[in-house]
N, C-alpha and C positions, 0 to 999 in steps of 0.2 A: 751692696751685697755681692758676695763671691758666688761664682757659678762653676759647675762642672758640665761637661758635654756628654750627654747620653744619646744613644741611638736606638731607633725602632725602624719598623719597615718603611716609613715615610722619610727617614733621614735623621740627621743630627738635630738635637734639641738642647737648649741651655736650661738647666735645672739648678735651683739653689743648692749650693755645695753641701749644706747640712741636711737636705731633705732626703728622707727615706723613700719617698715616692720617686717615680722616674718619668720617662718621656711622655708616655701616654697620658698619665695624670696631668703633667704640665700642659699638653695640648688641650686637655679637658678645661683646665683653668683658663687658657687663653680664649676658649670658644664659648663656654657656658657659664654664665654668671647672672642669671635672670633674677634670683631672689636673695642671694647671700646666705640662704639656709642650707646648711650642710646635711649630708645623709645622717640620720640619727644613729647614735651609738648602738641602739638595739640591733640594727641591721649589720653594723660593723662587727659587733660581738658575735652574731650568727655566722657571718662569713668567717671569723677567726676559728669558731668551732668546726665549721665545715672544712676549712683548709687543713686544720689539724687532723680531722677524721680522715680526710682524703689521703693525706700523707701516710697515715697508719695503714689504710687500706691498700695503697699502692705498694708499700713494703711487703705486706702479707701476700699480695698478688705477684711479687717478684719483679716489680717494674722500677722501683725507686731505691737508691742507695740508702742504707740506714743512717749514715752520717748526715746526709742531706735532710732526711726526714726528721732527725732529731733537731737539727738547726731550725727547720720550718716550724716544728712544734714549739720550740723555745720562743721563737718570734711571735707565734700566735698567742702563747701565754703572756707575753709582754703586752700584746694588744688587750687581752682580756683583763689585765690589771691596770689598764688605763695609762700605760707608760708611753704610748705612742698616739695618743688622742689627736695631737696637733697635726699629724700626718694625713688625716683623712679630711680632705679639703674640698671634695666634689659637691657641687650644687646639686640639690635634689632634682631640679629640672635640667636634665642632661640628655645626651644621645640615648635613644631608646633602648629598652630591654634591660639596661643596667650594666652594660659593658664598661662604662667609665668607672662604676663603683667596684666592679669585679677586678678591673686592672689596677685601680688604686690599691686595693688590698694585695693583689699579687705582687706588685712592685715594692710595697712597704715590706712584706714578708721576705721577699727575695733578697732585698738589699740588707735587711737586718740579719738574715740568715748568712749572707756572705761575710758580714762582720764576725758573726759568731764562729765561722769556720776560718777566721784569720784574714780574710780579704777586706776589699774596700767596696764602698757603694759603687754600683755600676759594673762590677766584675761578674757578668751574668753567666760566664762559663762555669762558675762554681754553683750558683743557684740561679736558674732562669725563672722569670715571672710566669711564662707560658709553659715551658717544657717541664719544669719541676713543680712549682706551686700550683699551677693550673692542670697538672696531669690528670688525665681521664675525665676532664670536666669541660663545660662550656658555660658562658654566661647564661645560655638559654635554659639549662637545667639547674644551675646553681642559684640564679636570681629568684625563681619561684620557690626553690627549696629554702633559701634564706628568708624570704617573707614568711613562709610557713613556721620556720624555727623561731624567728624573732617574735612573731605574733603570738605563737603558742606560749613561749616563755613570759611575755609581757602579760598575757591574760593570767597565767598561773601565778606569777609573782606580784602583780599589781592589782588588777581589777577584781578578780574573783575573791580574794581575801577581804578587800574593802566592801564589796557587795554583801559578803557574809556578815561582816560586823554591823553594817547598816541595817540589814534585816533583823539581826538579834536586838539592836538598839530600839527599833520600831516595835518589835514583839514585846520587848520589856515595857514600853509605854502603853501598849494595848492592855497589858495586864495591870498596870498601875492605874489606868483609867476605866477599868471594866465596870465599876459601879456608878459612874457619873452619867446620868441620863441627860440627853441633850435633844435638841430639835435637829432632825435630819433635813437636808436641803437638796431639792432637785430644781433645775432651771434657775438657780440662785434664789428660789423661793422656799418658804417654810414647807417642810414635809413631815411625815410621821416620825415618832420618836425612835431614837436608837441610843446606844451608849457611845461615849467618846472612845472607849476601848474598841468597840466594833469599827469605828471609823478608822482608827489606827491599825486595826487588823487588816483592813484593806490595803494599807500602805505596805506593811511587811509582807503580805501575800504577793503584792505586785513585784517587790524587790526579789522575792523568792522565784517567782515565775521568770523574771528577766535573767536572774543568775542561771537558772536551768537552761534558758535559750543560749546564753553565752557558752555554757558548758558543752551543749550539743554541737554548737559551731566549732568550738575549740578542738573537739575530738576529730573533726574532719581534716585538721591541719596536720595530724600525724602521718599522713600519707605524703611521701616525698618523691618527686620525679628525678631524684639524683641518679646520675648514670645514663640518662637519656641523651646527654650532650647536646648536639646541635639541633636536631629535629625530632629526637625520640628514638632513633634507630641504634643508639649506643655506639656510634662510630668512635674509635679510640678508647673505648671502655668495654667492660664485660660484666657478666653476671656475678663473678666473684668480687670484683671491686665494689659493685652496688651492695652486695650483701655485707661486705666488711665495713664499708663506709657508714651505712645505716646503723649497724651494730655499734660502731664506735661513737656515733652521734648519741645513741641511747645511753651509752656508758658515761658520756661527758655531761649530759643534761638530766639524766634520770627520767626522761620521757620515753614512751614506747613508740618511737618513730619506726616507720616501716617503708619499704620500697613500694611505690605506687603500682597497683595492678593496672590502672587506667593511665598509663605513663603518657601516651600521645595526648589524650584529652587534657591531662593536667598541665602539659606544656602549652597547649593551644588556648585553654580557658583559664579564667580566674574565678571559678565558681566557689571554691572553698573560701577564698578571701571575701567574695561577695556575701557568702553566708555569715561570716564574721561581722562585716559592715552592717548587715541587716539586724543582726543580734545587738550590736552596739546601738544602733538606731532605736531599737525597741526598748532597750534599757534606759537610753537617754529620755525617751518619751515617757516612760513610767516615772522616772526620777523627776523629770520636769513637772509632770502633774502633781506629784507629791509636794514639790517645792511651791508650786502655785497654791495649793490648798493651805500649806502652812502659812503663807503670806496672808491669805483670806482669813483664816481662822484667828490669826494674830492681829488683824487690822484694828486700828484704833489709835491710841488707847481708849478714846471716848466716842469717836464718831464712827467706829466700825463694829466688827463682830466681837472682837476682844475675848474670844472663848479660851484661847491659850496665850501663854506668854513665851517669847523666844529669848534666849540669852542675848544680853546687850554686848556687842562686840566692838562698836565704835559709834562716835557721834553721826547723826544722820543728816545734818544740814549745816551749810556754811552761813546761813542767815537766820534760821528758826532755832533759838536756844532750846535745848532739852529734847529735841526731836531724835528719836531712835528708829531706824529702819530695819527691815528684815534683810540684812546685808548678805548673809551667807546663802539663803535661798535665792536671792537675786543673782549672786555669782554663779550658783549652780544652774540657774535658768540659762544664763549666757553660754556656759560650757555645753549644756545639753543642745542649745540651738546650733552650735558649731559642730558637734558630733553628728547631728541629723544632717547638716549640710555636707559633711565629709562623706556620708554614706552616698549621697548623690554624686559626689566626685568619683568615689570608688565604682559606682554603678556605670557611669560614663566611661571611665577608664577600662573597666572590664568588658564594656560593650564595644570597645575600640580594637579588640584583638583581631588579627588577620592571619589566615593560614596557620602556620606551624607554631607561632609564638604570639604573645601580647607585649608589644614594646613599651607599655605603659606601667610595667610592673614596679619600677622604682617609686612612681607617684602613688600606686596603690599601697605599697609597704609604708611609705611615709605617712599617709593619711590614717591607716590603721593604727600605727604606733603613736601618732599624736593624739588620736581620739582616746586610745586606751590610757595614755598617760594623763591627760587632762581630766578625763572622766573619773579615773581612779582618785586623783587629787581632790576633785570636787566632792566625790562621795565621801571621802575621808573627812573633809571639812564639814560637810552636812552632818555627818554622824557625830563627830567629836566637838564641833563648835556650835551645834544647833540642837539636834534631836536629843542628845543626852541631857540637855538642860531645859528641855520644854516643861512647862508647868501648865496646869488647868486652872482657869478662873471659874471655880464652881459657882460662885454667887451669880455672876453674869449668866452662866449657862442655865441656872435654875430659874432666873428671871424670864428667860426666853421660853423655857418649858412651860411655865405657868401660864403664859399667854399664847401658847401654841394653838393655832386655829385648826391645823391639820389633824389634830386628835379627834376631830369630828368624824374622821374616817371610821373610827371604832364604833360609832353609833349606827352605821349603815345597816348591819345585819339585823338590828332591832327596830329601827324606825324607817329604814329605806334611804336610798341615796338622795332623793329629792328633799326630804325633810331635813337630813343631815346637812345638805348644801345650804338650806335656808338658815339653819342655826349658825353655820360657819360664817355666812355673809353678814348676818345680824351682829355676831360677835366682832367681826372686823370693823363694821360701820360704827358700832357703838363703843368700841374701845374696851370691850369686856372679854372675859374668858369664855370659853365654850361651856364650861360648867355653870358659870353664872346664868348664861342664856338658857341652858337646859332647865335650871332650877326655876327661872321666871316662867318658862313655858310649860313647866310640869310634865316633861316627856317621860319620866319614870321616877320611881321613888329614890330618895337620896342615897340609900345604902347601895342600891343596885347601880346608880349613877357613878358613885365613887369607884365601884369595882370596874365598870366598863371604861371609864376614863382614866383609870390608873395606867400611866405610860409603861410601867414596868411589866404589865400583862401583855404587851405587844412587841416585846424586844426580840423574840425569837431566841436562837441559840447564839452563843458568842462566836 
């Protein structure tokens, strides 16, 4: 490999000749290689948007030459169109606060801007990574701003639409199954009747609630500490820059980003990110429960509940012919477990902040974006490859209803709890229906008994 020699404050560094990154990024590669997992594109994208907005703001503020700003903007556009993806090489486990990622972006933008202006890589007198690309900025205000931007956009473009589609698919099943009376279950034991539609209404309502919690957390990300620079005091920046930069970010993204009023707190704390992690955990918990229920309701086909059928997506066993498993819900369970674990990681990282900044911001951003992406994909699969194809086994459900012992609950207002319990226990021991036992014991006339034990009288509202 051919190398060029670049120089930073620590001295000269050999950098691959074709690389757009520079000396600080090369030092990062030499020092930090814990996982081999690079900073996700969502964060690089947010950085490119921020650098582009900052260049526009610095021109408006009279600090940056227009030609240099245009070159920076063009380089950022190339990043946004994935033309420079291979230049973002920093491991997610890096020096704290995100300086490595910020400088990786600064160097790539600067070197590409140098070329755009007719120069060569490393000619930093034309466009300097710190003096021009990083003008009016610090890692300490840009890194949390980038996490806010990246997370907000990921929620808007990925998770929220998928949650909405899953909610509607489950709502559709609730309507489809509204007239199918079934045995309810509590403690995994038979309980009073309900409809399959009511059961599924609980599922879409849970997704609706989760989506609202994610939306509430997403709104908190609109506040950006951009302009606070090193510790929040706005050294090397001013109010005009902050105003212009945030306005430009709004124009570029369509989001209503605003300059944070609690600038110092937002640089010291990661509370907004923690709120998102908590919302993702709650969404994952709700979806995990739904997936568990689908697996239970579809268990069988002969030795389980078998009340519903799930689409067959692949063979379920390497040894048992014809076996089909609830593979999509199982995959969703695994994703949900990971998302819940990621929330613990974000909590610990947020809890590790000290004094004016939180040095674990890169890890927080990574965990949030990974959780959003995997949960979005899992929810999509659950909706399209499972929920939309769910069917009801009406015959099996009817058999369970006919032998439901808990329907004896409806007798209590007429004959008392103790007598109703006696009937239920006898029905269970003798393998009879509650109605059969009532007839044998002559607890009330047949017509009245039919009315009292009709499960549809006890379903309540949909």
